[in-house]
MIVO-739368 format. One record per atom (N, C-alpha, C): residue number from 1; residue in one letter; atom name; x, y, z. Coordinates in steps of 0.1 Angstrom, whole numbers. Atoms other than C-alpha are relative to their C-alpha. Layout:
N
+------+------+------+-------+-------+-------+
! resi ! resn ! name !    px !    py !    pz !
+------+------+------+-------+-------+-------+
!  NUM !    A !   CA !     X !     Y !     Z !
...
+------+------+------+-------+-------+-------+
***
This chain:
142
+------+------+------+-------+-------+-------+
! resi ! resn ! name !    px !    py !    pz !
+------+------+------+-------+-------+-------+
!    1 !    M !    N !     0 !   -15 !    -5 !
!    1 !    M !   CA !   892 !  1218 !  1096 !
!    1 !    M !    C !     3 !     8 !    -7 !
!    2 !    P !    N !    -7 !   -11 !     4 !
!    2 !    P !   CA !   901 !  1251 !  1091 !
!    2 !    P !    C !    13 !     0 !     9 !
!    3 !    W !    N !   -15 !     0 !    -3 !
!    3 !    W !   CA !   934 !  1254 !  1100 !
!    3 !    W !    C !     5 !     4 !    12 !
!    4 !    W !    N !     3 !    -9 !   -13 !
!    4 !    W !   CA !   924 !  1277 !  1131 !
!    4 !    W !    C !    -1 !   -10 !    11 !
!    5 !    F !    N !     3 !     2 !    -8 !
!    5 !    F !   CA !   912 !  1248 !  1146 !
!    5 !    F !    C !    11 !    -6 !     8 !
!    6 !    W !    N !    -3 !     9 !    -9 !
!    6 !    W !   CA !   939 !  1228 !  1157 !
!    6 !    W !    C !    14 !     6 !     1 !
!    7 !    P !    N !    -5 !    -5 !   -11 !
!    7 !    P !   CA !   963 !  1256 !  1168 !
!    7 !    P !    C !    -9 !    -1 !    17 !
!    8 !    V !    N !    12 !    -1 !   -12 !
!    8 !    V !   CA !   930 !  1262 !  1194 !
!    8 !    V !    C !     2 !   -20 !     8 !
!    9 !    G !    N !     2 !    13 !    -5 !
!    9 !    G !   CA !   925 !  1224 !  1198 !
!    9 !    G !    C !    11 !    -8 !     7 !
!   10 !    L !    N !    -8 !     5 !    -3 !
!   10 !    L !   CA !   963 !  1215 !  1204 !
!   10 !    L !    C !     1 !    12 !    19 !
!   11 !    V !    N !     1 !   -15 !   -14 !
!   11 !    V !   CA !   963 !  1252 !  1230 !
!   11 !    V !    C !    -7 !    -8 !    11 !
!   12 !    I !    N !    12 !    11 !   -11 !
!   12 !    I !   CA !   933 !  1228 !  1249 !
!   12 !    I !    C !     5 !    -9 !     5 !
!   13 !    G !    N !    -8 !    17 !    -4 !
!   13 !    G !   CA !   952 !  1196 !  1246 !
!   13 !    G !    C !    12 !    -1 !    13 !
!   14 !    V !    N !   -15 !     0 !    -6 !
!   14 !    V !   CA !   983 !  1208 !  1262 !
!   14 !    V !    C !    -6 !     6 !    13 !
!   15 !    L !    N !     6 !    -4 !   -14 !
!   15 !    L !   CA !   959 !  1227 !  1292 !
!   15 !    L !    C !    -6 !   -11 !     9 !
!   16 !    L !    N !     3 !     9 !    -4 !
!   16 !    L !   CA !   947 !  1200 !  1298 !
!   16 !    L !    C !     8 !   -18 !     4 !
!   17 !    A !    N !   -11 !    11 !    -1 !
!   17 !    A !   CA !   971 !  1178 !  1298 !
!   17 !    A !    C !    11 !     3 !    17 !
!   18 !    A !    N !    -8 !    -2 !   -11 !
!   18 !    A !   CA !   990 !  1200 !  1325 !
!   18 !    A !    C !   -11 !     0 !    14 !
!   19 !    L !    N !     5 !     2 !   -12 !
!   19 !    L !   CA !   960 !  1197 !  1346 !
!   19 !    L !    C !     8 !   -14 !    13 !
!   20 !    F !    N !   -11 !     9 !    -3 !
!   20 !    F !   CA !   982 !  1162 !  1351 !
!   20 !    F !    C !     9 !     1 !    14 !
!   21 !    D !    N !   -11 !    -4 !    -6 !
!   21 !    D !   CA !  1010 !  1183 !  1363 !
!   21 !    D !    C !     1 !     5 !    12 !
!   22 !    G !    N !     3 !    -8 !   -10 !
!   22 !    G !   CA !  1001 !  1194 !  1393 !
!   22 !    G !    C !     9 !     0 !    11 !
!   23 !    P !    N !    -5 !    -5 !    -8 !
!   23 !    P !   CA !  1021 !  1208 !  1425 !
!   23 !    P !    C !     1 !   -19 !    10 !
!   24 !    L !    N !     2 !    15 !    -9 !
!   24 !    L !   CA !  1013 !  1168 !  1443 !
!   24 !    L !    C !    -2 !    -5 !   -10 !
!   25 !    S !    N !     1 !    11 !     9 !
!   25 !    S !   CA !  1012 !  1149 !  1410 !
!   25 !    S !    C !    12 !    -7 !     6 !
!   26 !    T !    N !   -13 !    10 !    -4 !
!   26 !    T !   CA !  1041 !  1121 !  1418 !
!   26 !    T !    C !     1 !    -6 !   -14 !
!   27 !    F !    N !    -4 !     8 !    20 !
!   27 !    F !   CA !  1038 !  1107 !  1377 !
!   27 !    F !    C !    10 !    13 !     1 !
!   28 !    P !    N !    -6 !   -15 !     7 !
!   28 !    P !   CA !  1060 !  1127 !  1354 !
!   28 !    P !    C !   -13 !     6 !    -4 !
!   29 !    A !    N !     8 !    -4 !    10 !
!   29 !    A !   CA !  1040 !  1147 !  1330 !
!   29 !    A !    C !    -2 !     0 !   -16 !
!   30 !    W !    N !    -1 !     0 !    14 !
!   30 !    W !   CA !  1052 !  1137 !  1299 !
!   30 !    W !    C !   -10 !   -10 !    -3 !
!   31 !    P !    N !     7 !     5 !     6 !
!   31 !    P !   CA !  1034 !  1113 !  1295 !
!   31 !    P !    C !   -21 !    -4 !    -6 !
!   32 !    A !    N !    12 !    -3 !    -3 !
!   32 !    A !   CA !  1000 !  1130 !  1304 !
!   32 !    A !    C !     2 !     7 !   -17 !
!   33 !    Y !    N !    -2 !    -9 !     5 !
!   33 !    Y !   CA !  1012 !  1157 !  1275 !
!   33 !    Y !    C !    -3 !   -11 !   -16 !
!   34 !    V !    N !    -4 !     4 !    11 !
!   34 !    V !   CA !  1017 !  1126 !  1246 !
!   34 !    V !    C !   -14 !     0 !     3 !
!   35 !    V !    N !    11 !     6 !     0 !
!   35 !    V !   CA !   987 !  1111 !  1256 !
!   35 !    V !    C !   -10 !     7 !    -2 !
!   36 !    V !    N !    11 !   -12 !    -3 !
!   36 !    V !   CA !   963 !  1136 !  1258 !
!   36 !    V !    C !     3 !     9 !   -13 !
!   37 !    L !    N !    -4 !    -6 !    13 !
!   37 !    L !   CA !   982 !  1153 !  1225 !
!   37 !    L !    C !    -9 !    -5 !   -11 !
!   38 !    A !    N !     3 !     4 !    15 !
!   38 !    A !   CA !   976 !  1125 !  1206 !
!   38 !    A !    C !   -15 !    -1 !    -3 !
!   39 !    L !    N !    20 !    -7 !    -6 !
!   39 !    L !   CA !   936 !  1124 !  1218 !
!   39 !    L !    C !    -2 !     9 !   -10 !
!   40 !    T !    N !     4 !   -18 !     0 !
!   40 !    T !   CA !   935 !  1160 !  1209 !
!   40 !    T !    C !     0 !    -2 !   -21 !
!   41 !    A !    N !    -3 !     5 !    23 !
!   41 !    A !   CA !   949 !  1152 !  1167 !
!   41 !    A !    C !    -9 !   -13 !    -2 !
!   42 !    G !    N !     9 !     7 !     6 !
!   42 !    G !   CA !   931 !  1125 !  1165 !
!   42 !    G !    C !   -16 !     2 !     1 !
!   43 !    G !    N !    10 !    -7 !     3 !
!   43 !    G !   CA !   902 !  1134 !  1175 !
!   43 !    G !    C !    -7 !    17 !   -12 !
!   44 !    L !    N !     6 !   -15 !    15 !
!   44 !    L !   CA !   901 !  1170 !  1151 !
!   44 !    L !    C !     0 !    -8 !   -12 !
!   45 !    W !    N !     0 !     4 !    11 !
!   45 !    W !   CA !   912 !  1150 !  1126 !
!   45 !    W !    C !    -8 !    -9 !    -5 !
!   46 !    W !    N !     7 !     2 !     2 !
!   46 !    W !   CA !   885 !  1128 !  1127 !
!   46 !    W !    C !   -17 !     5 !    -1 !
!   47 !    A !    N !    11 !    -5 !     4 !
!   47 !    A !   CA !   857 !  1148 !  1131 !
!   47 !    A !    C !     1 !    14 !   -14 !
!   48 !    G !    N !     0 !    -4 !     9 !
!   48 !    G !   CA !   869 !  1169 !  1102 !
!   48 !    G !    C !    -2 !    -6 !   -19 !
!   49 !    R !    N !    -2 !    11 !    13 !
!   49 !    R !   CA !   869 !  1138 !  1074 !
!   49 !    R !    C !   -20 !    -3 !    -2 !
!   50 !    I !    N !    12 !     5 !     3 !
!   50 !    I !   CA !   835 !  1129 !  1058 !
!   50 !    I !    C !     9 !    -3 !   -17 !
!   51 !    R !    N !    -5 !     7 !    12 !
!   51 !    R !   CA !   846 !  1107 !  1030 !
!   51 !    R !    C !   -12 !    -2 !   -13 !
!   52 !    L !    N !     5 !     8 !     9 !
!   52 !    L !   CA !   830 !  1106 !   995 !
!   52 !    L !    C !     6 !    -6 !   -13 !
!   53 !    T !    N !    -2 !    16 !    10 !
!   53 !    T !   CA !   829 !  1074 !   971 !
!   53 !    T !    C !   -10 !     0 !    -9 !
!   54 !    V !    N !     6 !     1 !    12 !
!   54 !    V !   CA !   816 !  1073 !   937 !
!   54 !    V !    C !     7 !   -15 !    -1 !
!   55 !    T !    N !    -1 !    12 !     3 !
!   55 !    T !   CA !   812 !  1035 !   932 !
!   55 !    T !    C !    -8 !     0 !   -13 !
!   56 !    A !    N !     7 !     4 !    14 !
!   56 !    A !   CA !   797 !  1018 !   894 !
!   56 !    A !    C !   -17 !    -2 !     9 !
!   57 !    D !    N !    13 !    -3 !    -6 !
!   57 !    D !   CA !   768 !  1019 !   918 !
!   57 !    D !    C !   -14 !     9 !     7 !
!   58 !    E !    N !    -2 !   -13 !   -13 !
!   58 !    E !   CA !   766 !  1046 !   945 !
!   58 !    E !    C !    11 !     8 !    -3 !
!   59 !    L !    N !    -3 !   -13 !    -7 !
!   59 !    L !   CA !   772 !  1076 !   958 !
!   59 !    L !    C !     2 !    -2 !    12 !
!   60 !    L !    N !     2 !    -1 !   -16 !
!   60 !    L !   CA !   784 !  1069 !   995 !
!   60 !    L !    C !     8 !    15 !     5 !
!   61 !    V !    N !     0 !   -17 !    -5 !
!   61 !    V !   CA !   785 !  1104 !  1016 !
!   61 !    V !    C !     4 !    -8 !    11 !
!   62 !    D !    N !     3 !     7 !   -15 !
!   62 !    D !   CA !   796 !  1089 !  1053 !
!   62 !    D !    C !    -5 !   -15 !    -4 !
!   63 !    D !    N !     7 !    12 !    -3 !
!   63 !    D !   CA !   773 !  1064 !  1061 !
!   63 !    D !    C !   -14 !     0 !    -8 !
!   64 !    A !    N !    11 !    -7 !     8 !
!   64 !    A !   CA !   747 !  1082 !  1035 !
!   64 !    A !    C !     0 !   -14 !   -16 !
!   65 !    R !    N !    -2 !     1 !    14 !
!   65 !    R !   CA !   742 !  1062 !  1003 !
!   65 !    R !    C !    -9 !     1 !   -11 !
!   66 !    L !    N !     7 !     1 !    12 !
!   66 !    L !   CA !   724 !  1072 !   969 !
!   66 !    L !    C !     1 !    -8 !   -17 !
!   67 !    P !    N !     2 !     7 !     9 !
!   67 !    P !   CA !   718 !  1048 !   944 !
!   67 !    P !    C !     5 !     8 !   -16 !
!   68 !    R !    N !     1 !    -2 !    16 !
!   68 !    R !   CA !   730 !  1058 !   904 !
!   68 !    R !    C !    -4 !     3 !   -10 !
!   69 !    A !    N !    11 !     1 !    10 !
!   69 !    A !   CA !   702 !  1051 !   890 !
!   69 !    A !    C !    -4 !    14 !     3 !
!   70 !    V !    N !     7 !   -13 !    -6 !
!   70 !    V !   CA !   682 !  1081 !   910 !
!   70 !    V !    C !     8 !    13 !    -6 !
!   71 !    V !    N !    -7 !   -12 !     5 !
!   71 !    V !   CA !   709 !  1108 !   898 !
!   71 !    V !    C !    -2 !     1 !   -12 !
!   72 !    A !    N !     2 !    -6 !    16 !
!   72 !    A !   CA !   692 !  1128 !   870 !
!   72 !    A !    C !    12 !     8 !    -5 !
!   73 !    D !    N !   -12 !   -12 !     2 !
!   73 !    D !   CA !   722 !  1161 !   872 !
!   73 !    D !    C !    10 !     0 !     8 !
!   74 !    V !    N !   -12 !    -6 !    -6 !
!   74 !    V !   CA !   754 !  1166 !   884 !
!   74 !    V !    C !     1 !    15 !    -2 !
!   75 !    R !    N !    -5 !   -15 !     8 !
!   75 !    R !   CA !   771 !  1203 !   885 !
!   75 !    R !    C !     7 !     3 !    13 !
!   76 !    E !    N !   -14 !    -3 !   -15 !
!   76 !    E !   CA !   800 !  1215 !   907 !
!   76 !    E !    C !    -7 !    21 !     4 !
!   77 !    L !    N !     7 !    -9 !    -1 !
!   77 !    L !   CA !   782 !  1249 !   923 !
!   77 !    L !    C !    16 !    14 !     2 !
!   78 !    T !    N !   -12 !   -14 !   -11 !
!   78 !    T !   CA !   802 !  1287 !   930 !
!   78 !    T !    C !    -1 !     1 !    10 !
!   79 !    A !    N !    -1 !    -1 !    -8 !
!   79 !    A !   CA !   807 !  1301 !   955 !
!   79 !    A !    C !   -15 !     9 !     7 !
!   80 !    A !    N !    16 !    -8 !     4 !
!   80 !    A !   CA !   771 !  1323 !   950 !
!   80 !    A !    C !   -12 !    -7 !     0 !
!   81 !    D !    N !    11 !     4 !     3 !
!   81 !    D !   CA !   755 !  1300 !   939 !
!   81 !    D !    C !    -2 !   -16 !    14 !
!   82 !    K !    N !    -5 !     5 !   -15 !
!   82 !    K !   CA !   765 !  1277 !   973 !
!   82 !    K !    C !    -7 !     5 !    10 !
!   83 !    R !    N !     4 !    -3 !   -11 !
!   83 !    R !   CA !   757 !  1300 !   994 !
!   83 !    R !    C !   -18 !     4 !    -3 !
!   84 !    R !    N !    18 !    -2 !     3 !
!   84 !    R !   CA !   719 !  1310 !   973 !
!   84 !    R !    C !    -3 !   -10 !     5 !
!   85 !    L !    N !     9 !    13 !    -4 !
!   85 !    L !   CA !   709 !  1272 !   980 !
!   85 !    L !    C !     0 !    -5 !    13 !
!   86 !    L !    N !    -1 !     0 !   -16 !
!   86 !    L !   CA !   720 !  1271 !  1017 !
!   86 !    L !    C !    -7 !    11 !     7 !
!   87 !    G !    N !     8 !   -20 !     1 !
!   87 !    G !   CA !   702 !  1308 !  1016 !
!   87 !    G !    C !   -14 !    -2 !     0 !
!   88 !    V !    N !    12 !    -9 !     3 !
!   88 !    V !   CA !   670 !  1324 !  1006 !
!   88 !    V !    C !    -5 !   -19 !    -8 !
!   89 !    D !    N !    13 !    10 !    10 !
!   89 !    D !   CA !   666 !  1291 !   977 !
!   89 !    D !    C !     9 !   -14 !     5 !
!   90 !    A !    N !    -2 !    13 !    -2 !
!   90 !    A !   CA !   671 !  1266 !  1002 !
!   90 !    A !    C !   -15 !    -8 !     3 !
!   91 !    H !    N !    11 !     9 !    -5 !
!   91 !    H !   CA !   652 !  1236 !   999 !
!   91 !    H !    C !    -6 !    -8 !    13 !
!   92 !    P !    N !    -1 !     5 !   -18 !
!   92 !    P !   CA !   640 !  1223 !  1034 !
!   92 !    P !    C !    -5 !   -17 !    -3 !
!   93 !    L !    N !     3 !    16 !     0 !
!   93 !    L !   CA !   637 !  1185 !  1021 !
!   93 !    L !    C !    19 !    -7 !    -7 !
!   94 !    A !    N !   -10 !     4 !     7 !
!   94 !    A !   CA !   672 !  1187 !  1003 !
!   94 !    A !    C !     9 !    -1 !    12 !
!   95 !    F !    N !    -6 !    11 !    -5 !
!   95 !    F !   CA !   700 !  1159 !  1016 !
!   95 !    F !    C !    19 !    18 !     1 !
!   96 !    V !    N !   -10 !   -11 !    -1 !
!   96 !    V !   CA !   730 !  1190 !  1030 !
!   96 !    V !    C !     9 !    -8 !     6 !
!   97 !    V !    N !   -10 !     4 !     0 !
!   97 !    V !   CA !   767 !  1176 !  1035 !
!   97 !    V !    C !     9 !    11 !     3 !
!   98 !    Q !    N !    -9 !   -14 !     3 !
!   98 !    Q !   CA !   785 !  1208 !  1041 !
!   98 !    Q !    C !     9 !     7 !    13 !
!   99 !    R !    N !   -12 !     0 !    -9 !
!   99 !    R !   CA !   813 !  1220 !  1056 !
!   99 !    R !    C !     5 !    12 !    -2 !
!  100 !    P !    N !    -1 !   -10 !     1 !
!  100 !    P !   CA !   820 !  1260 !  1061 !
!  100 !    P !    C !    11 !     5 !    -3 !
!  101 !    W !    N !    -6 !    -5 !    -1 !
!  101 !    W !   CA !   853 !  1259 !  1055 !
!  101 !    W !    C !     7 !    -4 !   -13 !
!  102 !    I !    N !    -4 !     3 !    15 !
!  102 !    I !   CA !   856 !  1241 !  1023 !
!  102 !    I !    C !   -11 !    13 !   -11 !
!  103 !    A !    N !     7 !    -5 !     5 !
!  103 !    A !   CA !   845 !  1262 !   998 !
!  103 !    A !    C !    -4 !    -6 !   -16 !
!  104 !    G !    N !     7 !     9 !     9 !
!  104 !    G !   CA !   837 !  1235 !   970 !
!  104 !    G !    C !   -13 !    -4 !     3 !
!  105 !    A !    N !    11 !     5 !    -2 !
!  105 !    A !   CA !   804 !  1223 !   967 !
!  105 !    A !    C !    -6 !    -8 !   -21 !
!  106 !    V !    N !     7 !     7 !    11 !
!  106 !    V !   CA !   781 !  1198 !   942 !
!  106 !    V !    C !   -10 !     1 !    -1 !
!  107 !    R !    N !    13 !     1 !     1 !
!  107 !    R !   CA !   748 !  1195 !   934 !
!  107 !    R !    C !    -4 !   -11 !    -4 !
!  108 !    V !    N !     2 !    12 !    10 !
!  108 !    V !   CA !   732 !  1164 !   925 !
!  108 !    V !    C !   -10 !    -2 !     0 !
!  109 !    E !    N !     9 !     0 !     0 !
!  109 !    E !   CA !   701 !  1163 !   911 !
!  109 !    E !    C !    -7 !   -17 !     5 !
!  110 !    L !    N !     2 !    17 !     3 !
!  110 !    L !   CA !   680 !  1132 !   919 !
!  110 !    L !    C !   -11 !     2 !    -7 !
!  111 !    A !    N !     7 !     3 !     6 !
!  111 !    A !   CA !   652 !  1117 !   899 !
!  111 !    A !    C !    -8 !    -6 !     2 !
!  112 !    D !    N !     5 !    11 !   -11 !
!  112 !    D !   CA !   632 !  1093 !   924 !
!  112 !    D !    C !   -14 !     3 !     5 !
!  113 !    P !    N !    14 !    -4 !    -7 !
!  113 !    P !   CA !   594 !  1099 !   925 !
!  113 !    P !    C !    -3 !    -1 !    15 !
!  114 !    D !    N !     5 !    -4 !   -17 !
!  114 !    D !   CA !   590 !  1085 !   958 !
!  114 !    D !    C !    12 !    -1 !     7 !
!  115 !    D !    N !    -8 !    -9 !   -12 !
!  115 !    D !   CA !   619 !  1102 !   974 !
!  115 !    D !    C !     0 !    11 !     3 !
!  116 !    P !    N !     7 !   -14 !    -2 !
!  116 !    P !   CA !   609 !  1137 !   985 !
!  116 !    P !    C !    12 !     9 !     3 !
!  117 !    T !    N !   -14 !   -12 !     0 !
!  117 !    T !   CA !   645 !  1148 !   984 !
!  117 !    T !    C !     3 !     4 !   -14 !
!  118 !    P !    N !    -2 !   -13 !    13 !
!  118 !    P !   CA !   652 !  1173 !   951 !
!  118 !    P !    C !    14 !    -5 !    -2 !
!  119 !    Y !    N !   -17 !     6 !     5 !
!  119 !    Y !   CA !   688 !  1170 !   954 !
!  119 !    Y !    C !     6 !     0 !    11 !
!  120 !    W !    N !   -11 !     2 !   -13 !
!  120 !    W !   CA !   721 !  1165 !   976 !
!  120 !    W !    C !     5 !    15 !    -3 !
!  121 !    I !    N !   -12 !   -13 !    -2 !
!  121 !    I !   CA !   744 !  1195 !   985 !
!  121 !    I !    C !    10 !    -5 !     5 !
!  122 !    L !    N !   -14 !    10 !    -5 !
!  122 !    L !   CA !   780 !  1177 !   991 !
!  122 !    L !    C !    11 !    15 !     0 !
!  123 !    S !    N !   -12 !    -8 !     4 !
!  123 !    S !   CA !   810 !  1202 !  1000 !
!  123 !    S !    C !    10 !   -12 !    -4 !
!  124 !    S !    N !   -13 !     8 !     5 !
!  124 !    S !   CA !   842 !  1191 !   986 !
!  124 !    S !    C !    12 !     5 !    -6 !
!  125 !    R !    N !   -14 !    -8 !     7 !
!  125 !    R !   CA !   876 !  1203 !   984 !
!  125 !    R !    C !     6 !     1 !   -16 !
!  126 !    H !    N !    -1 !    -3 !    18 !
!  126 !    H !   CA !   880 !  1190 !   941 !
!  126 !    H !    C !   -16 !    -1 !    -3 !
!  127 !    P !    N !    16 !     0 !     6 !
!  127 !    P !   CA !   840 !  1197 !   931 !
!  127 !    P !    C !     3 !    -7 !   -15 !
!  128 !    D !    N !    -9 !    11 !    17 !
!  128 !    D !   CA !   861 !  1187 !   895 !
!  128 !    D !    C !    -4 !   -10 !     4 !
!  129 !    R !    N !    -5 !    14 !     2 !
!  129 !    R !   CA !   869 !  1157 !   902 !
!  129 !    R !    C !   -15 !   -10 !     5 !
!  130 !    L !    N !    13 !     8 !     3 !
!  130 !    L !   CA !   834 !  1147 !   920 !
!  130 !    L !    C !    -6 !     1 !    -7 !
!  131 !    V !    N !     9 !    -5 !    10 !
!  131 !    V !   CA !   817 !  1163 !   891 !
!  131 !    V !    C !     3 !   -13 !    -9 !
!  132 !    A !    N !    -7 !    12 !    18 !
!  132 !    A !   CA !   838 !  1139 !   865 !
!  132 !    A !    C !     0 !   -14 !     2 !
!  133 !    A !    N !     5 !    19 !    -8 !
!  133 !    A !   CA !   833 !  1104 !   890 !
!  133 !    A !    C !   -12 !     0 !    -3 !
!  134 !    L !    N !    16 !    -1 !    -2 !
!  134 !    L !   CA !   798 !  1112 !   891 !
!  134 !    L !    C !    -3 !    -7 !   -20 !
!  135 !    R !    N !     5 !    -5 !    16 !
!  135 !    R !   CA !   795 !  1118 !   852 !
!  135 !    R !    C !     5 !   -14 !    -9 !
!  136 !    A !    N !    -1 !    10 !     7 !
!  136 !    A !   CA !   819 !  1089 !   841 !
!  136 !    A !    C !    -8 !   -11 !     8 !
!  137 !    T !    N !    12 !    14 !    -1 !
!  137 !    T !   CA !   799 !  1063 !   861 !
!  137 !    T !    C !    -8 !     1 !    -4 !
!  138 !    A !    N !     9 !     6 !     4 !
!  138 !    A !   CA !   771 !  1070 !   850 !
!  138 !    A !    C !    -4 !     3 !   -19 !
!  139 !    D !    N !     2 !     7 !    16 !
!  139 !    D !   CA !   781 !  1070 !   811 !
!  139 !    D !    C !     3 !   -13 !     2 !
!  140 !    Q !    N !     6 !    13 !     2 !
!  140 !    Q !   CA !   793 !  1035 !   815 !
!  140 !    Q !    C !   -11 !    -9 !    -1 !
!  141 !    P !    N !     8 !     7 !     4 !
!  141 !    P !   CA !   775 !  1008 !   805 !
!  141 !    P !    C !    -7 !    -8 !    11 !
!  142 !    A !    N !     2 !     8 !    -8 !
!  142 !    A !   CA !   758 !   986 !   830 !
!  142 !    A !    C !     2 !   -15 !     5 !
+------+------+------+-------+-------+-------+
***
């Protein structure tokens, strides 16, 4: 999540918890604040995470799986490349997992004649590490 989602979300959580602290309330207010703020923080954390995992056999992006055998090329994208590939040069069948608040991205070219998806574009806080991991597993013998 971008940093500013957190204060906005927590302010909304405080306002929601304040609903339980009305003049007619017979319960103490602090448990509502603890529960609502914990749920808000947990929800923000959960909504902002997508796990990218590279194994010897596949690339996993949340619940999507890409077999390593169909990866033709992988490269880190510059900010201009990312903007271009998500804008004017976007392919309608590309698989995109994009977070606007994350600057880095990786393009994974596919070589699967049975799949119409030409490439994957993945946001990553560490695109260099993702590229290195994909290239390292590609170089290892099967």
